[in-house]
N, C-alpha and C positions, 0 to 999 in steps of 0.2 A: 414505561420507559425498557429499552431491550438492554441484556446484558452485551457487554463487547466482550468478543473471545480473543483472547491476546495470542497471537500467532509466532510472531517472530520478533525477538527482542534482539538489540545491538549493545552486548554485555561490556564490550570496549568502549564504548562511549561516555558512558560514566566515569571511564577510568582516565580517559586520554582529555577526555575536556571538562572544563567548570563549566556546566548548563544554568545559563540565567534564567531562559525564560522557554517555553514550550508553546506551541499550538497544534491543532489537528488541522490535519489538510488531507484533502482528497486525492485521487491519483487515476490517471487518464491509462486504462488498461484494455489488453485484446482479451476476448472470452477465454482463448486458452492460456492468458496468464493468469488469470483470477481463479482458473480451477486448479491451476498449480499451487498459489497463496494458499487456498483451501486445504490445499494437501501439507502444506508446511514446507516447501520446495523452494523457497526463497531465501536471499541470504543477505543482510544489511550491512555487514562489515566491510569497511572501507567505502562505505557510500555517503555521500555528500550533496548536498542541494545547492544551484548556483542558480542567478539570475543570468536570463538572456532575453532581450529587446521587451522588458518588461513583464518576463514571467518566470516563474520558478521552475526549474528541472532538474530531477533528480536524477544524479549521476552513478554508476558505477554499483547497482544495486542489479544480482544476481537474482534472475528467476527463473528455475528449471523449464524447458520445453516440456509441456504435458505431452504423455506418451499417446494418447489416442487422439490428438489433434492432428487435423488434415494437413494445416497450413500454420507454420510455427515461425516466430519471430525471433529478432536476435536477443540473446539472454541476457544480454547486457546493455542493451538500448538506453537512451535517456527517457523519461516520463515526465509528464507533465504534471506539476502540482496544482492542485486546485483551492484556491483561496478566496474570501471576500476582498475589498478590493484595500480598505485601509489596511487588513492584515498585511497582505501583501506589498503595500508601500514599506510598512514599518517593517518586515523581513528583509527586505530590500536593501534599504537603509543599513539597517543592523547587518548584512553581509559584507556592506563597503567600506564598515569601520577596518581598522588593522588590527589584525589577532583574531577579528570576531570569524565564526565558521556556522553553517548550519549543516547541523548533524542530525540524521535519521535517529530516534531511539526505538521506537516501539512501530510493530505493524499489524493491525488487527481488523476485525469483521464486525461492522456496525451495522446491522438490517441486512440488505444484500451489497452493502459496498464496504470495498476495501480501505481504511482509513490510514494515515500513518502521523506518528508525534513527531513534529520537529522542534529540535530545541537549538537555542542559541548557545554556542560554545565558545568558551577562549582556551585553548590549547597551552595544556600542562606541561611544566618541562620536567626534566629525568627526576629532580630531587624533590619536585611537587610529588612526584609520584611514590617515590621512596617513604615520606612522611607520611602521605596517605595510608600506606600498606604498615607503616610503624605503628601510627594510631589504631588503625584496625586489629592489629594484633596483639596488642594492650587493651583495648577495650574488650576482645574475646577470651584475653588469659582473667580478667578483673570479671567477667561474668561468669566464666566457669569456677574463679576461687570462690565467689559469692555463692553458687550452688553447690559445692563442695562443702564449706561452711554451713549451709543451710541444713544438708542431710545430716551431718554428723550430729546434730542437736536434735 
């Protein structure tokens, strides 16, 4: 089994959303776009998936133009996601619920293909984000205190 090489992560997604379920999807790309992705010249921040006519499309993902390509496409164009039919129906139903969003979490190369990890997320409120930061800080302080205690003995 080949190792997946994670190229791009959406770090704000886990902070801004409560991710309940994830799934791997393929992407329909041009040849110059896959070359740019292999060079880590893509950005998932602010992107989302949305159903249009029974298909899932990825919006607001930026892929920088490949510098050596003869013809380049729009870097912010919508890209079609490739899923199995059952998964597609499930994620379309989840995206139509109130407060749910389909958020891309990671993009990686699997074999010769670019794959994207999509999660179903519900947006967090500002007070939820503050509580998350507070609990992370407390856990970090507790770990460092335990480390200091273990070093003194």
